C-alpha positions as CSV (number, residue, x, y, z in Angstrom):
1,M,0.0,0.0,-0.1
2,A,1.4,3.4,-1.0
3,G,2.3,5.6,2.0
4,D,1.2,3.1,4.6
5,D,1.3,4.1,8.2
6,R,4.1,2.1,9.6
7,T,6.2,3.0,12.5
8,I,9.9,2.5,12.1
9,V,10.9,0.4,15.0
10,Q,12.3,-3.0,15.3
11,D,9.7,-5.5,16.2
12,L,11.0,-8.8,17.7
13,A,7.6,-10.4,18.4
14,G,7.4,-14.1,18.0
15,G,7.4,-17.1,20.5
16,M,6.4,-14.9,23.3
17,P,5.1,-16.5,26.6
18,P,1.4,-15.5,27.4
19,P,0.8,-13.0,30.0
20,P,-0.2,-14.1,33.5
21,A,-3.9,-14.6,34.3
22,E,-3.8,-11.7,36.7
23,V,-1.5,-8.7,37.4
24,G,-2.1,-6.0,40.1
25,G,-5.6,-7.1,40.7
26,F,-6.6,-7.0,36.9
27,V,-8.0,-10.3,35.7
28,L,-6.8,-10.5,32.2
29,G,-8.9,-11.8,29.3
30,R,-8.8,-11.6,25.6
31,I,-5.4,-10.7,24.1
32,L,-5.7,-7.5,22.2
33,G,-2.2,-7.3,20.6
34,T,1.4,-8.3,20.7
35,G,4.6,-6.4,20.2
36,G,8.3,-6.6,20.6
37,M,8.3,-6.1,24.3
38,G,5.1,-7.5,25.6
39,Q,1.4,-8.2,25.1
40,V,-1.9,-6.3,25.7
41,A,-5.0,-7.7,27.2
42,V,-8.3,-6.6,28.3
43,G,-8.2,-6.5,32.1
44,D,-11.0,-6.2,34.6
45,H,-10.2,-4.7,38.2
46,P,-12.8,-4.8,41.0
47,T,-12.4,-1.1,41.8
48,L,-10.6,0.3,38.8
49,G,-12.8,-1.2,36.3
50,R,-11.8,-2.3,32.8
51,A,-8.5,-1.2,31.1
52,A,-6.1,-2.2,28.5
53,V,-3.3,-3.9,30.3
54,K,0.2,-4.1,28.8
55,V,2.4,-6.8,30.3
56,M,6.2,-6.8,29.4
57,T,8.0,-9.9,28.7
58,P,10.5,-11.4,31.4
59,D,13.4,-10.5,29.2
60,A,12.2,-6.8,29.2
61,G,11.8,-6.9,32.9
62,A,15.5,-8.1,33.3
63,D,16.8,-5.3,31.1
64,P,17.9,-2.3,33.2
65,A,18.1,0.0,30.3
66,F,14.5,-0.9,29.2
67,L,13.2,-0.6,32.8
68,A,14.6,2.9,32.9
69,R,12.8,3.9,29.8
70,F,9.7,2.1,31.1
71,E,9.8,4.2,34.3
72,R,10.3,7.5,32.4
73,E,7.4,6.7,30.1
74,C,5.1,5.9,33.1
75,A,6.4,9.0,35.0
76,V,5.5,11.1,31.9
77,L,2.1,9.5,31.5
78,E,1.3,10.2,35.2
79,R,1.8,13.9,34.7
80,L,-0.8,13.9,31.8
81,D,-4.3,14.6,32.9
82,H,-6.4,15.7,30.0
83,P,-9.6,14.8,28.4
84,N,-8.1,14.3,25.0
85,I,-5.3,12.0,26.3
86,A,-5.9,8.4,27.1
87,R,-4.9,8.3,30.9
88,L,-2.7,5.9,32.8
89,V,-4.9,3.9,35.2
90,A,-2.2,2.0,37.1
91,R,1.3,0.3,36.9
92,G,3.4,-2.1,38.7
93,T,5.6,-5.2,38.5
94,D,4.3,-8.8,38.7
95,Q,7.0,-11.7,39.1
96,G,9.5,-9.6,37.4
97,R,7.3,-8.4,34.6
98,P,6.5,-4.6,34.5
99,W,3.0,-3.9,33.5
100,L,0.8,-0.8,33.0
101,A,-3.0,-0.2,32.6
102,M,-4.3,2.4,30.2
103,E,-7.7,3.8,29.7
104,L,-9.7,1.3,27.4
105,V,-11.3,3.6,24.7
106,D,-14.4,2.0,23.3
107,G,-14.2,3.6,19.8
108,P,-12.3,3.4,16.6
109,S,-9.2,5.4,15.6
110,L,-9.3,8.2,13.0
111,A,-7.3,5.8,10.7
112,E,-10.2,3.3,10.8
113,L,-12.8,6.0,10.4
114,V,-10.9,7.3,7.3
115,Q,-10.5,3.6,6.0
116,A,-14.3,3.0,6.5
117,H,-15.7,6.3,5.2
118,G,-13.0,7.6,2.7
119,Q,-12.6,11.1,4.5
120,L,-14.1,13.4,7.0
121,S,-16.0,16.6,6.4
122,E,-14.0,19.8,6.8
123,G,-15.8,20.6,10.1
124,D,-15.3,17.2,11.6
125,A,-11.5,17.1,10.6
126,L,-10.9,20.6,12.1
127,R,-12.6,19.6,15.3
128,M,-10.5,16.5,15.7
129,G,-7.4,18.5,14.8
130,L,-8.4,21.1,17.5
131,Q,-8.7,18.6,20.2
132,V,-5.5,16.8,19.2
133,C,-3.7,20.2,19.3
134,R,-5.1,20.7,22.8
135,A,-3.8,17.4,24.0
136,L,-0.3,18.2,22.5
137,D,-0.4,21.7,24.2
138,H,-1.1,19.9,27.5
139,A,1.8,17.4,27.0
140,W,4.2,20.3,26.1
141,K,3.3,22.3,29.1
142,A,3.4,19.3,31.5
143,G,7.1,18.9,30.8
144,G,8.1,19.8,27.2
145,L,6.7,16.5,25.9
146,V,7.0,15.9,22.2
147,H,4.8,12.9,21.0
148,R,6.8,12.4,17.7
149,D,4.2,9.8,16.3
150,I,1.1,11.8,15.8
151,K,-1.1,10.1,13.1
152,P,-4.6,9.0,12.6
153,G,-3.8,5.6,14.0
154,N,-2.8,7.0,17.3
155,I,-6.0,9.1,17.8
156,L,-9.1,7.2,19.0
157,V,-12.6,8.7,18.9
158,A,-14.7,8.0,22.1
159,N,-18.4,8.5,22.0
160,G,-18.4,9.7,18.4
161,R,-17.0,13.2,19.5
162,T,-13.9,13.2,21.9
163,A,-10.4,12.6,20.4
164,K,-8.0,10.6,22.5
165,V,-4.4,10.8,21.8
166,I,-2.6,7.5,22.6
167,D,0.9,5.8,22.4
168,F,3.4,8.1,24.1
169,G,6.0,5.2,23.9
170,L,8.0,7.2,21.2
171,A,7.8,10.5,23.1
172,R,10.8,12.7,24.0
173,D,10.7,14.9,27.1
174,G,12.0,18.3,27.9
175,G,15.3,16.9,29.2
176,G,16.0,15.2,25.9
177,N,15.2,11.7,27.2
178,D,13.9,9.2,24.7
179,L,10.9,7.3,25.9
180,T,11.3,4.4,23.4
181,V,11.6,0.8,23.1
182,A,15.1,-0.6,22.8
183,G,16.6,-0.4,19.3
184,A,13.8,2.1,18.1
185,V,14.3,4.4,15.2
186,I,11.7,7.1,15.8
187,G,8.7,7.9,13.6
188,T,6.1,6.9,10.9
189,P,7.3,7.9,7.5
190,A,4.1,9.5,6.2
191,F,4.0,11.9,9.2
192,M,7.7,12.7,10.0
193,A,8.9,16.3,10.0
194,P,11.9,17.1,8.0
195,E,14.0,17.8,11.2
196,Q,12.9,14.3,12.4
197,V,14.0,12.7,9.3
198,R,17.4,14.3,9.6
199,G,17.6,13.2,13.2
200,E,17.9,16.9,14.4
201,R,16.5,18.4,17.7
202,V,12.6,18.1,17.8
203,D,10.2,20.4,19.7
204,Q,6.5,21.2,19.7
205,R,6.7,22.3,16.1
206,T,7.6,18.8,15.2
207,D,4.2,17.5,16.4
208,I,2.6,20.5,14.7
209,Y,4.0,19.2,11.3
210,A,2.5,15.7,12.1
211,L,-0.7,17.3,12.9
212,G,-0.7,18.9,9.6
213,C,-0.2,15.5,7.9
214,T,-3.0,14.2,9.9
215,L,-5.3,16.9,9.1
216,F,-4.5,16.4,5.4
217,Q,-5.2,12.7,5.5
218,L,-8.6,13.3,7.3
219,L,-9.7,15.7,4.6
220,T,-8.4,13.8,1.6
221,G,-8.1,10.1,2.7
222,R,-4.4,10.1,2.2
223,P,-1.3,11.6,3.7
224,P,0.4,14.6,1.8
225,Y,3.3,12.5,0.7
226,T,3.0,8.8,-0.5
227,D,5.1,6.3,-2.1
228,E,5.6,2.5,-2.2
229,Q,9.0,2.8,-0.5
230,P,9.1,4.5,2.9
231,L,12.6,6.0,2.2
232,R,11.1,7.9,-0.7
233,I,8.5,9.3,1.4
234,L,11.1,10.6,3.8
235,H,12.8,12.2,0.7
236,R,9.6,14.0,-0.3
237,H,9.2,15.3,3.2
238,L,12.6,16.9,2.7
239,N,12.3,18.2,-0.9
240,D,8.8,18.2,-2.3
241,P,6.6,21.3,-2.2
242,I,3.5,21.3,0.1
243,P,0.7,19.7,-2.0
244,D,-2.2,21.9,-2.8
245,I,-5.2,20.4,-1.1
246,R,-7.5,22.0,-3.6
247,Q,-6.4,19.2,-6.0
248,W,-8.7,17.0,-3.9
249,L,-11.0,19.6,-2.3
250,P,-11.5,22.4,-4.6
251,E,-14.0,24.2,-2.2
252,V,-11.8,23.8,1.0
253,S,-11.9,27.0,3.1
254,A,-9.1,29.5,3.2
255,G,-8.7,29.0,6.9
256,T,-7.9,25.3,6.5
257,R,-5.5,26.0,3.7
258,Q,-3.7,28.6,6.0
259,I,-3.6,25.8,8.7
260,L,-2.0,23.2,6.4
261,G,0.5,25.7,4.8
262,S,1.8,26.7,8.2
263,C,1.9,23.2,9.8
264,L,3.6,21.6,6.7
265,A,6.3,24.2,6.3
266,K,9.7,22.6,5.8
267,V,11.4,24.9,8.2
268,P,10.2,24.8,11.8
269,G,10.6,28.5,12.1
270,A,7.9,28.9,9.3
271,R,5.3,26.8,11.2
272,F,3.1,28.0,14.0
273,A,5.4,29.3,16.7
274,D,3.5,27.0,19.3
275,H,0.5,25.0,20.0
276,G,-1.4,28.2,21.2
277,A,-1.0,29.8,17.7
278,C,-2.2,26.6,16.1
279,L,-5.1,26.3,18.3
280,R,-6.2,29.8,17.5
281,A,-5.9,29.1,13.8
282,F,-8.2,26.0,14.2
283,Q,-10.8,28.0,16.2
284,R,-10.8,30.7,13.5
285,A,-11.2,28.2,10.8
286,I,-14.2,26.5,12.5
287,T,-15.8,29.8,13.2
288,A,-15.4,30.8,9.6
289,L,-17.4,27.7,8.7
290,G,-20.3,28.7,11.0
291,Q,-19.9,25.5,13.1
292,P,-19.5,25.0,16.8
293,E,-16.2,23.8,18.2
294,E,-17.8,21.1,20.4
295,T,-20.2,18.7,18.6
296,G,-20.2,15.0,17.6
297,L,-18.9,13.9,14.2
298,H,-21.4,14.3,11.4
299,L,-20.8,10.7,10.1
300,Q,-22.4,7.9,11.9
301,V,-19.8,6.6,14.3
302,Q,-20.6,3.0,15.3
303,R,-19.1,0.9,18.0
304,D,-15.3,0.1,17.3
305,S,-16.1,-3.5,16.2
306,D,-18.6,-2.4,13.6
307,V,-16.2,0.2,12.1
308,V,-13.3,-2.3,12.1
309,R,-15.5,-4.8,10.4
310,K,-16.6,-2.3,7.8
311,A,-12.9,-1.4,7.2
312,G,-12.1,-4.9,6.4
313,T,-10.1,-6.0,9.5
314,T,-10.9,-8.0,12.6
315,R,-8.7,-5.9,15.1
316,R,-10.2,-4.0,18.0
317,H,-8.3,-0.7,18.5
318,V,-7.1,0.4,22.0
319,T,-4.4,2.4,23.6
320,T,-0.9,1.2,23.3
321,K,1.9,0.5,20.9
322,E,1.4,-3.3,21.1
323,L,-2.1,-2.9,19.4
324,R,-0.9,-2.4,15.9
325,P,-1.1,-5.6,14.0
326,Q,-2.7,-4.2,10.8
327,T,-1.2,-2.2,7.9
328,E,-1.4,1.2,9.5
329,S,1.1,0.4,12.1
330,R,3.1,-2.5,11.0
331,R,6.7,-2.5,12.3
332,M,9.4,-2.6,9.8
333,S,13.0,-3.7,10.5
334,A,14.6,-0.9,8.6
335,L,14.0,2.1,6.3
336,E,14.3,0.0,3.2
337,P,11.3,-2.5,2.7
338,R,13.5,-5.5,2.1
339,Q,13.3,-8.4,4.7
340,G,16.3,-9.5,6.7
341,D,18.9,-7.0,5.7
342,T,19.0,-5.2,9.0
343,A,18.2,-7.8,11.5
344,G,19.6,-7.2,14.8
345,L,20.9,-3.6,14.1
346,G,20.3,-1.0,16.8
347,S,19.0,2.6,16.4
348,E,22.4,4.0,15.8
349,A,23.0,1.6,12.9
350,L,19.6,2.0,11.5
351,M,19.9,5.9,11.5
352,R,23.3,5.8,9.9
353,M,22.1,3.4,7.1
354,A,19.1,5.7,6.6
355,T,21.3,8.9,6.4
356,E,23.6,7.2,3.9
357,R,20.6,6.2,1.7
358,M,19.1,9.6,1.9
359,H,22.3,11.1,0.7
360,R,22.4,8.8,-2.1
361,L,18.9,9.6,-3.0
362,Q,19.8,13.3,-2.9
363,R,22.9,13.1,-5.0
364,P,22.4,14.4,-8.5
365,R,22.2,11.5,-11.0
366,R,24.1,11.6,-14.3
367,R,21.6,11.7,-17.2
368,R,21.8,8.6,-19.3
369,I,22.2,9.1,-23.1
370,P,19.2,7.6,-24.9
371,T,20.1,4.4,-27.1
372,W,18.6,6.0,-30.1
373,W,21.0,9.0,-29.9
374,W,23.9,6.7,-30.5
375,G,22.2,5.5,-33.7
376,V,21.9,9.1,-35.0
377,L,25.5,9.8,-34.1
378,A,26.8,6.8,-36.0
379,A,24.8,7.8,-38.9
380,M,26.2,11.3,-38.9
381,I,29.6,10.0,-38.7
382,A,29.1,7.7,-41.4
383,G,27.6,10.4,-43.7
384,N,30.6,12.8,-43.0
385,L,33.1,10.0,-43.9
386,A,31.3,9.3,-47.2
387,L,31.1,13.1,-48.0
388,L,35.0,13.4,-47.2
389,A,35.7,10.4,-49.5
390,W,33.6,12.0,-52.4
391,L,35.6,15.4,-51.9
392,I,38.8,13.6,-52.1
393,R,37.9,11.6,-55.2
394,S,36.7,14.9,-56.7
395,V,39.9,16.8,-56.1
396,G,42.3,14.0,-57.2
397,G,40.3,13.2,-60.3
398,P,41.9,13.3,-64.0
C-alpha cells in the first residue's frame, strides 16, 4: 500500500510467553495485541474497572536500560491529565514483569474511520485537529513532551465526539530523554517532520507538522506524501513542495489551507510558533465555517467493532503500541522495505544506514544518453566520412 502508516521500529515479536492470568488485581482476558516487548489484554479490576493492560516480557523486565525507559514513560504519563489523552490507570511489576494499565477507549481510531468512510467533512476534521492540538499543548506544558508519532492511527474517537491521543511510547521529554523501546528508530514515514527525518532536535513544532499531515489525511483520505517505498516518502518530506489540497478539495476554506500551509512548512521557524497559535488558527477556521467547536462527528460513528469490520479488519483498536497488527502500524525492521537485511541492528546503525541512503537519493544523477541517440550519431559520422571520401575523389580526379 502506498504511503502506509508504519512505525519505524524493530519488532522482535514471536514465540512470546502468554501474560499471567492476573496482574495488580486485573484479571486478564482477551489478548488485544502483541509487540516486541510485551502483550496487551483486556483487564478487569474490582475497583478500577476495565482497562487495556500491557504486560512486558520477562526479558524486558530483566533489562535495566528498558526498565529505565519504562519508568520514564510511566512518569510522563502520570503527569498527563487531559480529556483528549488516554490516561494511565495503574502500573506495577508482577513476578519480574512490568505492566501498565491504560484507559480502554471503546471507539475506533481516526485511521479506521478514514478507511471506512473515505474522508471526514471539513468541520469534523478541524474539530478533531483542534482536540489533538489541545492534547499536545497539555503534554508540552506538562514537561516539554514531544509525542513524535502523531497520526490518525494514534488518535481514538470516544463516544463519536472526543479525540483521545494514545501511544506516548516514542515521546521525548524536555530533558532530551527518549521514551522508546530498545533499538527504536523514531517515527512513521508519512507523518515525520523534516528535522525528524534528519535526526535533528525536535520540539513542539515537530508535532505540529505531524498534525498537519494528519489533518491532510482526514480531509483527503491520504497523507500529503505517499510512495511505495518509505525511504522515498522521507525524501519527499525533505524536498517536495507542500501539495495543494485544492487538487482533492477544490472548495476547501481559506482557513484550512492556511493551517495546512503553516503546519507543513519545511522549516520549523515557518510553522506556527507554538500549540497556542495553532489552536487559535483551528478555532478561527471552525468559526469561519459557521460551526460549533464542540459537537459530535457528522458521520455515523458506530461501535469500534462495527467500524473495524466495515474497514475490512478484525482488530479491536485500543491504547498502546502493542495494538498495531494491521497495515496502518506494522513494524518494519529498517528504512528499506527488504526483509532480513537489517536484522539485529540497533538505532544508531539504522539511522546511519538511513542517512547514507538519503544522501544517495539526494545526490544528482548523471543523465543517461538515450540508445537512439547513438544510432543518430553513428549515421552522422558515416555520412561525414562518405562526404569526405567523395571530396577526395573529386579533387584528385583526371
